[in-house]
DRENKOL-560036 format. One record per residue (C-alpha): residue number from 0; chain; x, y, z. Coordinates in nm, 4 decimals, decimal comma, m for minus. Layout:
BEGIN
ATOM    nr   kette          x          y          z
ATOM   NUM       A          X          Y          Z
...
END
This chain:
BEGIN
ATOM    nr   kette          x          y          z
ATOM     0       A    m1,1419    m3,7537     0,2462
ATOM     1       A    m1,1273    m3,5226     0,5209
ATOM     2       A    m0,7928    m3,4463     0,7003
ATOM     3       A    m0,8125    m3,3818     1,1144
ATOM     4       A    m0,6188    m3,0498     1,1707
ATOM     5       A    m0,4901    m3,2542     1,4556
ATOM     6       A    m0,3005    m3,4958     1,2142
ATOM     7       A    m0,0960    m3,1740     1,0390
ATOM     8       A    m0,0756    m2,9674     1,2962
ATOM     9       A     0,2309    m2,9641     1,5815
ATOM    10       A     0,0919    m2,7555     1,8162
ATOM    11       A    m0,2670    m2,5847     1,8479
ATOM    12       A    m0,2898    m2,3596     2,2032
ATOM    13       A    m0,4468    m2,0674     2,2681
ATOM    14       A    m0,3615    m1,7783     2,5142
ATOM    15       A    m0,4888    m1,4406     2,6039
ATOM    16       A    m0,3991    m1,1634     2,3782
ATOM    17       A    m0,5018    m0,9264     2,6124
ATOM    18       A    m0,8419    m0,8925     2,8676
ATOM    19       A    m1,0486    m0,8540     2,5771
ATOM    20       A    m0,9034    m1,0792     2,2659
ATOM    21       A    m0,8325    m1,4437     2,2952
ATOM    22       A    m0,5377    m1,5781     2,0825
ATOM    23       A    m0,5447    m1,9001     1,8906
ATOM    24       A    m0,1995    m2,0520     1,6847
ATOM    25       A    m0,1707    m2,3329     1,4746
ATOM    26       A     0,1726    m2,4582     1,4262
ATOM    27       A     0,2027    m2,7045     1,1012
ATOM    28       A     0,4422    m3,0130     1,1306
ATOM    29       A     0,5760    m2,9348     0,8034
ATOM    30       A     0,6350    m2,6522     0,5120
ATOM    31       A     0,4497    m2,8067     0,2595
ATOM    32       A     0,0851    m2,8561     0,4359
ATOM    33       A     0,1362    m2,5056     0,5585
ATOM    34       A     0,1873    m2,3749     0,2397
ATOM    35       A    m0,1230    m2,5719     0,0933
ATOM    36       A    m0,3589    m2,4641     0,4035
ATOM    37       A    m0,3187    m2,1392     0,3177
ATOM    38       A    m0,3153    m2,1528    m0,0340
ATOM    39       A    m0,6320    m2,2578    m0,0410
ATOM    40       A    m0,7433    m2,0518     0,2407
ATOM    41       A    m0,8826    m2,3503     0,4404
ATOM    42       A    m0,9090    m2,1710     0,7546
ATOM    43       A    m1,1272    m1,8848     0,7416
ATOM    44       A    m1,3549    m1,6317     0,9650
ATOM    45       A    m1,6631    m1,7924     0,8848
ATOM    46       A    m1,5203    m2,1288     0,9556
ATOM    47       A    m1,3664    m2,0331     1,2756
ATOM    48       A    m1,7041    m1,8267     1,4212
ATOM    49       A    m1,8692    m2,1381     1,3009
ATOM    50       A    m1,6863    m2,3534     1,5535
ATOM    51       A    m1,6673    m2,0960     1,8121
ATOM    52       A    m2,0512    m2,0123     1,7594
ATOM    53       A    m1,9546    m1,6785     1,7711
ATOM    54       A    m2,0271    m1,3780     1,5334
ATOM    55       A    m1,7545    m1,3870     1,1935
ATOM    56       A    m1,7247    m0,9846     1,3644
ATOM    57       A    m1,5996    m1,1713     1,6652
ATOM    58       A    m1,3045    m1,3169     1,4692
ATOM    59       A    m1,0861    m1,0312     1,4617
ATOM    60       A    m0,8065    m1,1197     1,2525
ATOM    61       A    m0,6400    m1,4654     1,0535
ATOM    62       A    m0,2876    m1,4430     1,0467
ATOM    63       A    m0,0401    m1,6571     0,8333
ATOM    64       A     0,2849    m1,6102     1,0129
ATOM    65       A     0,5480    m1,8063     0,7652
ATOM    66       A     0,8790    m1,7932     0,9558
ATOM    67       A     0,6712    m2,0005     1,2142
ATOM    68       A     0,4626    m2,2246     0,9966
ATOM    69       A     0,1639    m2,0873     1,1894
ATOM    70       A    m0,1822    m1,9244     1,1627
ATOM    71       A    m0,3154    m1,7097     1,4263
ATOM    72       A    m0,6398    m1,6456     1,4941
ATOM    73       A    m0,7845    m1,3601     1,7211
ATOM    74       A    m1,0934    m1,3883     1,8365
ATOM    75       A    m1,2958    m1,0953     2,0568
ATOM    76       A    m1,3793    m1,2860     2,3993
ATOM    77       A    m1,6785    m1,2919     2,5311
ATOM    78       A    m1,6210    m1,1876     2,8876
ATOM    79       A    m1,2952    m0,9599     2,9539
ATOM    80       A    m1,0230    m1,1812     3,1277
ATOM    81       A    m1,0856    m1,1673     3,5133
ATOM    82       A    m1,4461    m1,0328     3,4982
ATOM    83       A    m1,7004    m1,2289     3,7167
ATOM    84       A    m1,8321    m1,5129     3,4832
ATOM    85       A    m1,4928    m1,6035     3,3088
ATOM    86       A    m1,4066    m1,9357     3,3145
ATOM    87       A    m0,9919    m1,9596     3,1643
ATOM    88       A    m0,8463    m1,6028     3,2942
ATOM    89       A    m0,5829    m1,7359     3,0866
ATOM    90       A    m0,7622    m1,7946     2,7725
ATOM    91       A    m0,5251    m2,1514     2,7838
ATOM    92       A    m0,8100    m2,4070     2,7185
ATOM    93       A    m0,9742    m2,2094     2,4168
ATOM    94       A    m0,7913    m2,4310     2,1431
ATOM    95       A    m1,0332    m2,7260     2,2196
ATOM    96       A    m1,2657    m2,6448     1,9045
ATOM    97       A    m0,9724    m2,6199     1,6848
ATOM    98       A    m0,9180    m3,0321     1,7713
ATOM    99       A    m1,2371    m3,1300     1,5715
ATOM   100       A    m1,1496    m2,9146     1,2377
ATOM   101       A    m1,1327    m3,1506     0,9448
ATOM   102       A    m1,1122    m3,0243     0,5879
ATOM   103       A    m0,9747    m3,1546     0,2265
ATOM   104       A    m0,6694    m3,0789     0,1597
ATOM   105       A    m0,6047    m2,9407    m0,2242
END
């Protein structure tokens, strides 16, 4: 049975990482779940690219940050922050696709 990310994450958020990148943070509720997700490589560039409907090349990094029980994802912004057409200058609303993420926990 798929497990929603919302059930196992304490924090799911996004923010600017400069004018050309976004950072998505997933902070897990406990160490066991964090380690299981990391060991199984459940969060991949391909999965993130599919969620965000961007090329895999736009998923710049997926970083497992153990001291915080967190996974950080860096994405290329489609439009530089503050440019005409940018609808979220701070990048604070870009985590929404992660809210629908589900996967089989090993």
